[in-house]
VMD Tcl script that draws the C-alpha trace (Angstrom):
set ca {
  {135.56 164.89 149.71}
  {131.98 165.25 150.91}
  {129.33 165.90 148.28}
  {126.87 168.65 149.08}
  {123.37 169.20 147.80}
  {123.54 170.55 144.22}
  {120.68 172.82 145.22}
  {123.17 175.01 147.13}
  {124.26 176.24 143.70}
  {120.75 177.16 142.51}
  {119.37 180.70 142.51}
  {116.02 179.39 143.81}
  {117.40 177.66 146.93}
  {116.04 179.21 150.14}
  {117.65 176.98 152.76}
  {116.93 173.92 154.90}
  {116.54 171.70 151.79}
  {113.74 173.91 150.45}
  {113.47 176.14 147.40}
  {110.97 178.18 145.41}
  {110.20 175.11 143.29}
  {109.75 172.83 146.31}
  {108.78 174.98 149.32}
  {107.75 171.89 151.30}
  {111.07 170.11 150.69}
  {113.26 169.18 147.74}
  {112.76 165.59 146.53}
  {115.65 163.29 147.46}
  {116.24 162.41 143.79}
  {117.24 166.04 143.21}
  {118.89 166.85 146.55}
  {121.34 163.93 146.32}
  {122.21 164.68 142.69}
  {120.27 161.94 140.90}
  {118.46 164.56 138.83}
  {119.99 167.92 137.87}
  {116.52 169.54 137.68}
  {117.33 171.43 134.49}
  {114.12 170.06 132.96}
  {110.61 170.09 134.46}
  {110.09 167.73 137.39}
  {106.75 166.69 138.82}
  {105.60 169.24 141.40}
  {108.28 171.87 140.69}
  {105.75 174.68 140.15}
  {107.33 175.46 136.75}
  {110.69 176.39 138.32}
  {113.91 174.59 137.37}
  {117.59 174.84 138.36}
  {119.24 178.18 137.61}
  {122.92 178.66 138.45}
  {123.40 181.06 141.38}
  {126.11 183.71 141.36}
  {127.31 182.42 144.76}
  {126.58 179.09 146.48}
  {123.99 179.24 149.27}
  {125.06 177.07 152.19}
  {122.09 177.08 154.54}
}
mol new
graphics top color blue
foreach p $ca { graphics top sphere $p radius 0.5 }
foreach p [lrange $ca 0 end-1] q [lrange $ca 1 end] { graphics top cylinder $p $q radius 0.2 }
display resetview
């Protein structure tokens, strides 16, 4: 089974490995699942992971 970016399941994800917290690109540590981003992360503009109602596969 292929593992997808956990960010696809976040309300703040906007597509192309970018989100409201990281509009210039999600850090690899988060995008590959090394950090669940449920706590503040350097440069996240005060926005953390929030479960989306539906996954966003963009």
